[in-house]
Each structure stands twice: as structure tokens, then as C-alpha cells.
ROKOL-736813 format. One record per residue: residue in one letter; x, y, z of N, C-alpha, C, CB in turn. Coordinates in steps of 0.1 Angstrom, whole numbers, plus 5000, padded with zeros to 4 digits. Glycine has a CB too. Layout:
<rs>
aXYZXYZXYZXYZ ...
</rs>
This chain:
<rs>
m242610067861241910167853240910097844242910257846 t241409987837240609917827239409857834241409807820 y239709797846238609737854237609837858239209667867 r238009957862237010057866236210097854237810177871 c236810117842236010157831235010047827236910177819 y235509917828234609807825233409797835235409667826 n233709827847232709827858231609937855233309847871 q232110047851231210157848230310127836232010287845 v230910057826230110027814229009927818231009957803 v229409827826228409727831227309797839229109617840 e227609887848226609957855225710037847227310037866 k226310097836225510187827224510097819226410257818 v224909987815224009897808222909847817224809767802 f223309807829222309757839221309867842223009707852 g221809997844220910107848219910137837221810227851 n220410137824219510167813218510057812220310187800 k218909937813217909817812216909827824218709687813 l217309857836216409867847215409987845217209897860 a215910097839215010207836213910167826215810327831 k214210097816213310047806212309957812214009987794 i212709867821211809767827210909837837212609667835 l211409937844210510017853209410087846211310117861 t209710147834208710217826207710107821209310297815 k208209987818207209887813206309847824208009767808 v206809837836205909807848204909917849206809797861 g205310047848204410157850203410167839205210287850 i203810137827202810137816201710027817203610117802 i202109907821201109807823200109837834201809667826 l200709897845199809937856198910047852200609967868 t199410147845198610267842197610227831199610377836 k198010147821197010107811195910017816197710037799 s196209957828195209867834194309937844195909747841 g194510067846193610147854194110157869192310077855 a195410137872195910147885196010297889197310087887 e195810327902195910467906197410507906195310487920 v197610637905198910687903199910657915198910847901 h199310667927200210637939200710497938199410667952 r199910397934200310257933201410247923199110167930 v201310307911202310297901203610357905201810367888 e203610477911204910537916205510457927204610677921 d204710407936205210327947205910197943204110297958 t205210127933205710007928207110027921204809947918 m207210137912208410167905209510197915208210277896 e209210277925210210307935210710187943209710417945 r209810107947210209987955211109887947209009907960 i210809877934211609787926213009857924211009767912 c213109987923214310057922215210027934214110207920 k214610037946215410017958215909867959214510057970 a215009777954215409637955216709607947214209547950 y216909687936218109667928219209757931217709677913 g219109817943220209897948220310047944221509837944 a219210097938219110227933218810327945218110247922 s219210447943218910557953218610687946220110577963 v218210787953217910917947216810887936219110997941 i215710827940214710787931213610887929214110647935 d213210927917212111017914211210947904212611157910 a210010927907209010867898207810967897208610727903 y207510997885206411087883205511027873206911227878 v204211007876203210937868202011017866202910797873 t201511027854200111077852199410977843200111217845 p198110987841197410887832198010877818196010917832 t198810977814199310977800200810987799198711087792 l201510987810203011007810203610947822203311157809 l204810877820205610817830207010867829205510667830 i207610907841209010947841209610877853209111107843 i210810817851211510757862213010807861211510597861 s213510837872214910887873215610827886215011037873 f216810777885217410717897218910707895216910577900 s219710687905221110667905221510557914221910797907 f222610497912223110387921223910447932223810277914 k224110377943224910427954226410447950224910327966 d227010557955228310587952228510617937229310477956 q227510657930227610697916226710817913227310567907 s227310907907226511037905225711037892227511147904 e226010937883225210937870223810897872225910847860 l222910977866221510947867221010867855220711077867 y220110767857219510687847218010727847219710537849 h217510747835216110787834215410737822216010947835 n214110747822213410707810212010777810213210547809 i211510807799210210877798209410797788210411027793 k208110777791207210697782205910767782207110557786 r205310777770203910827768202910707768203810907755 v201910727775200810627776199710677766200310597790 y199410597756198410637746197010587748198910597733 y196910477755195610417756195510337769195210317744 s194310347776194210277789192810227790194510377801 s192710117797191410057800191410007814191109927790 y190709907818190709857832190809707832189409907839 d191909667838192209517839192809497853193209477827 l191909467862192409437876193209317877191209437886 f193109217868193809097868195309127866193308997857 k195609217856197009247854197609327865197109327841 i196809417871197309487883197709397894196309587888 d196909297897197209197907198409117904196009107909 k198609077891199809007887201109087889199608957872 i201009217885202209307886202509327901201909437879 n201509347909201709357923202409237929200409387931 s201909117926202508997931204008977926201708877927 l204209007914205608997908206509097915205609017893 s206009227917206909327923207209287938206209457923 r206309227945206609177958207709077958205309127965 e207608977949208608877948209908937945208208777937 v210009027935211209097931211809177943211009187919 c211009237950211509327962212109237973210409407967 s211509117975212009027985213308947980211008927989 k213308917967214508857961214608897947214308697962 p215508997944215709037930216108927920216709147930 i215508937908215808837898216608897887214508767893 d217108817877217708867866216808957858218308757857 l217409067853216509167846215909107833217309287842 d216709027826216108967814214908877817217208877807 l215008797828213908717832212708807837214308627844 f213008917844212009007848211309067836212609127856 d212009097825211409157813210509047807212509197804 e210908927806210108817800208808797808210908687800 l208908797821207708787830206708897827208108777844 l207209017826206409137823205709117810207209267823 d206409077799205809057786204708947787206909017776 k205008847795204008737796202708797803204508627805 i202808877813201708937819200909027810202109007832 d201709107803201109207794200309137782202209297788 n200809027778200208957767199108857771201208887759 e198908847783197808757788196508807784197908727803 k195608717779194308757775193308747787193808667763 g192508837788191508837798190308757795191008977802 y189108787800187908717797187608727782186808757806 s187008627777186508637763185408737761186108497758 t185208787749184208887746182808837750184208927731 w182608707747181308647750181008637765181108507743 m182108607772181908607787181608747792183208557794 l182308847787182008987791180509027787183009087784 c180108977776178709007771177708947781178508967757 l178008827785177108757794177008827807177508607796 a178208877812178308947824177509077823179808977828 g177609147811176909267809175409247810177309327796 a174909137804173509097804173009067818173208977795 l173808997826173508967840173409097848174508877846 c174409187846174309317853173109397850175609397850 a172809407837171609487833170309417839171509487818 f170309287840169209217846169009257861169309067844 g170109257868170109297882169809437884171409257888 f170309527876170109677878168609707876171009757869 a167909627867166509657865165709637878166009557854 f166009537886165409527899165809637908165709387904 f167109677907167609777916166809907915169109807914 y166409937902165710057899164210037899166110117886 k163709927907162309907909161509857897161710027915 g162209787888161609737876161009597880162509727864 d160209537872159609407874160409307866158109397871 l159909177866160609067860160709097844160008937863 y159609147839159509167824160509277820158109207820 d160709387828161709487825163109427826161509607835 a163309347836164609287837165009187825164709207850 l164009117821164209017810164509097797163008927808 v163809207795164109287783165509357783163009397781 a165909387796167209447797168409357794167409497812 i168109227794169209127792169809137778168608987794 p169009137767169609157754170209287752168609127743 v169709397758170209527757171609527763169309637763 g171709477775173009467782174009387774172909417796 f173609277769174509187761175009267749173709067757 c174109327741174509397729175409517732173309437721 t175009587743175809707746177309667750175209777758 k177409557758178809517761179509467749178709407772 l178809397740179409357727180009477719178509277719 l179209577718179609697711180809767717178409797710 t180809787730181909847737183209767736181609877752 s183009627737184209547736184809557722183809397739 l184009557712184509567698185209707696183409547688 l184609807701185209947700186509957708184210047705 e186609887719187909887727189009817719187709827741 k188709707712189709637705190309717694189109507699 i189609807688190109887677190610027683189109917666 e190610037697191110157704190310277699192610177702 f189010267698188210377694188210487705186710337692 p188210617701188310727711187210707722188110857704 v187710727734186810697746185510777745187510727759 f185610907742184410997742183310937732184811137738 f183810917720182910867709182410727711183510877696 k183210647718182810507722181610507731184010427728 h181710597741180510607750179310677744181010677763 l179610767735178510837728177710737720179010957720 l178510657712177810567703177110457711178810497694 s177810407722177210307730175910357737178210257741 g175910477742174710537748173610557738175110677754 a173910597726172910607716172310467712173410677704 f173210377711172810237706171910177717174010157704 l172310177729171510107740170110177741172210097753 t170110307740168810377741167910347730169110527742 a168410337718167610307706167110157708168410317693 l168010067711167609927713166509917724168809837715 s166709987735165809977746164410027742166310057758 i164410137735163110197731162310097722163310327723 v163110037712162509937703161909817710163509897692 l162709757719162309637726161209667736163509577733 a161309787743160309817752158909837745160709947760 t159009897733157709917726157109787721158010007713 i158009687717157509557713156909477724158709487706 f157609477735157209387747156409467757158409327753 k156109587755155209667764155809677778153809607764 v157009717780157609727793158009877795158809627795 d158509907807158910037810160310067804159010067825 r160310147793161610177786162610247795161310257774 d162110337804163110407812163910317821162310507821 i163210217827163910117835165010037827162910017841 v164609997815165509927806166710007802164809877793 i166510137799167610227796168510247807167010367791 i168010277819168810307831169610177835167910357843 a168910067835169609937838170809907829168609827838 s170609937816171709907807172810017807171109897793 i172310137809173310247809174310247820172610387809 m174010167831174910157842176110077838174210077853 l176110007827177309937822178310037817176909837811 l177910157814178810257808179310357818178210327797 v178710357830179110457840180510437845178110447853 p181410547844182810537848183110537863183610647841 g182610427869182710417884184210417888182010307889 l185010327882186410317885187210447883187010197878 a186910517872187610637869187310747880187110697855 i186010747885185710837895186410807908184110847898 t186410677911187110627923188610657923186910477925 n189310637912190710667910190910817911191210617897 a190010897906190111047907190111087921189011117899 i189211037929189211067943190411017951187911007950 r190810897948192010837954193210917951192210687950 d193410957938194611037935194611167941194711047919 s193511237942193411367948193711357962192011427945 v193111257969193411247984194811217986192511137990 s195511147977196911107979197811227976197310987971 g197311337971198111457967198511457953199311457976 d198111367945198411367930197311437923198511217925 l197411577925196311657920196211657905196511797925 v197311657898197211657883196511527878198711657877 s196811417883196211287879194711287884196911167885 g194511337896193111347901192211427893193111397915 i192711547889191911637880191711577867192611777879 t192811517861192711447848191711337848194111397844 r191711257858190711147858189311197860191111047869 a189211297868187811357871187311417858187911467882 i188111487850187711547838187311437828188711637832 e188111327828187811207819186411157823188911107821 a186111137836184911077840183711177836184911057855 i183911307837182911397834182611397819183311547838 f183611387811183411377796182711247792184811387789 i183111137799182411017796180911027799183010897804 a180611087811179211107815178511197805179111167829 i179111297800178511387790178311307777179511507787 a179211227773179111147761177911047762180411067758 i177810987773176610897775175310967775176810817789 a175311077782174011157782173711217768174211277792 l174711257761174511317748174011207738175811377742 g174611097738174210987729172810947732175110867730 s172510927745171110887749170110997746171110847764 g170511117749169611227747169211247732170211357752 i170211237723169911247709168811147704171211237701 v169111017709168110917704166810937711168710777708 l166710977723165411007730164711117723165611037745 s165411217719164711327712164211287698165711447710 l164811187692164411147679163411037679165611097671 l163510937689162610827690161710827702163410697690 g161810937709161010937722159510927720161311067729 g159010947708157610937707157110807703157111037696 m158010707702157610567698156710507710158810487696 
</rs>
């Protein structure tokens, strides 16, 4: 009888710890921009690797729920977590996917698993200056894509650089997404108008080339992917998010154009 009670206590501690680790996996994936189907599938596969059954995982862009039980045991273990902020980090998604595959093929100690997750979560991505240089290069390329000439593309470089710098700084302080894109849209439009006036280039090309840095392409892709997979709540949520971001960009750019359009 004592052995049975001890065994039940050990299983309960293990189940609660596994539930917390699973939600940590889900949070990292969700905050990094993974689609809902990927998050749920990863959590369920890890559950099965540790001998769990009757698994139910429900994920939205702002909420994670995991519930499971072990074989020959009726007690359910579950955990609920709220996701407050998300961005896009494909590097972390790839790291979590690789770790989950290793765990599914050969389960490891949960404490070690937890440490590896913390290590992935705390890894720093590209530096701000590297992102700014990438933004400048993208703006330079998009200028040619929209039939601009070399002078338009050269003027788009500092606009793209400064726009990416602003968005990176706003992301670090977890500025609200809507107002982040509104301010960024207004800023790049104002800077584009000023530089285009000084250097006598096509301001519309410069604005469009730079504004492409703010377009929520991944959010739209995930919205379509989630909807096709049957995750309609997440699909609609991400679609609405993408629409609001587009409205914010247009609103910020439109306000500045109405005020400085005559320059």
C-alpha cells in the first residue's frame, strides 16, 4: 500500500512537471510565430514519447491548453498558459523542432529538457545593426522591383535602415503592434518625402520599397495555413491581426502624406 502511494506521488510530480514543460514548448513556438498545427502536433508527440495518452492540446495565438493522462491511470494532468507577446523567430522554431525530434526518438530527463528549453528561449538572434543592414538591403532591392532606378534604390537604403532600427527598438520594449506599425509607417513616409525632395528622386518608389519591410507576410501565410488545417479560430485571429497591421501602416503613411504631400 505504501509503495503504491509512493508510486502515485512520483507519477503526479512527473505529470505536473511534464505539463509545465509542454506549455513552455508551446509558448516558445507560439511567440516565435509558428503555426497552430505545428505547436499542437509538437506538444502531442512529446506527450506520447513520455508515455502519456488521452492527449488534448488546444492552441491559439494568445492561449495554450494541454491535458493528458498516463496509461492505466485516470488522473488528468493539465496546464493553461496565456501568451502575451509574439514576434517571428524562425531560428527558435527550428531549434525546438530539432529538440522535439530528439526527445521523441529518445526521451531525456525532464530537468535536462527544461534546461535545454531555457537555453533556446534565451538565445539572442541577430544583432539590431545586422537587422538594420538587412532592412536597408531589402529596401534597395524592392526599389528595383517596383521599377525604380539606381538613384531611387540608393535613397531607399537609409530609409530602410532607419525603419528597421525603429521597429527593432519598439519590439524590444514590447510596444503595441498596431501603434508600432502606425508609427513606423508614418516615420518612413516622412523620411522618404524629405530625402526624395532633397535628392530629386521618385518619392513613391522610395516609400513603397521601404514600406514592404512592414508588410505582415508571415502573419498572412500563417492565417491561411491555420484556416486550411481546420484551426479556424487561430486562422481568423491571425487574419484580423494582419488586416489591423495593414490598416495601421496605411493610416500612418496616409496621415504624413496628407500633411507633407505638397513638399
